N, C-alpha and C positions, 0 to 999 in steps of 0.2 A: 485553557485546556492544553496540556502538552501535546506536541505534534504526534507522538507515538500513540497516545490515547485517542486522538482524533482519527488516526488511520485505523486503529482497532474498531472504533465505533462504526466507521464507514464499512469496513469489511463485514462486520456482524450484520449490519442493516441491509447492505446490498446483496450479500451472498447467503443470507438467511442461516447463519451458523446457529447451532442449537446451544450456544453458551453465551454468557454475558461477556461484553467486551473486556471487562477487567479480568476475566479468567482466560482470555486468549493469550497463550504463551508467545513471547517475542520470537521464539525459534520454531514455532509450529510450522511444518512444511505445507504451505498452502497449495502448492502444485502437486506434490506426491499424494496428498490426501484428497485431491479432486475438488478442492474449494474453488480454485481458479483454473479455468481452461483458457483456450486461446481468445475466445470472445470476452471472457471475464477479464483477461489481461488488458485488452484494449479499453474496456470500460474503466478499469482501474487507472490506466495511464491517462485517459481523458479527464478523470476526476482529479488526479494529481496535478495535471497541467492547469486546470481551472482553479483548484483550491489553493495551490501554492505558486501560481503564476510561473510555471515552468514551461520551457519549450523543449520537450523530450524528442530527441532525434531517434529515428528508426533504429539506428545502430545501438542505441542505449537500451532498447527493449530486448534485453537478454534475460532468460529465466533466472539466472543467479541474482539479478537486481530486484526480483519480485518474489523470491521463494518463500520468504517469511516476513513478518511485520518488522523484525529487526533489519532485514536486508532492505526493505522499502524505506525505513527511516534513514539508514546510511546513504542510500541512493539520493533521497530528497535532500539530506543535509549536505551532500557533496555539491549541490547546486547553490550553497550559501543562502538558502531561503530562510528568512526569519521565522521562528517557531510559531508566531501568531498570525502569519500572513494569510490573507483571504483574497 
């Protein structure tokens, strides 16, 4: 499974979105649309750290890094994490 699809699946399951993961647009604004709030952001960061073996610094937890699935994918990719990492 591609990393972006994995992220979409997690978001749909964790935040109970009413759409299938494959219909979640890469640029859908998760923050502006109320999908992710501050607690949700911490939950997402924790999952990303566990799933992709990241060590996310508090300074990296900026809204623009987590605004959309595409932004999350770019953020994770910037850590040079292999797409299939668990």
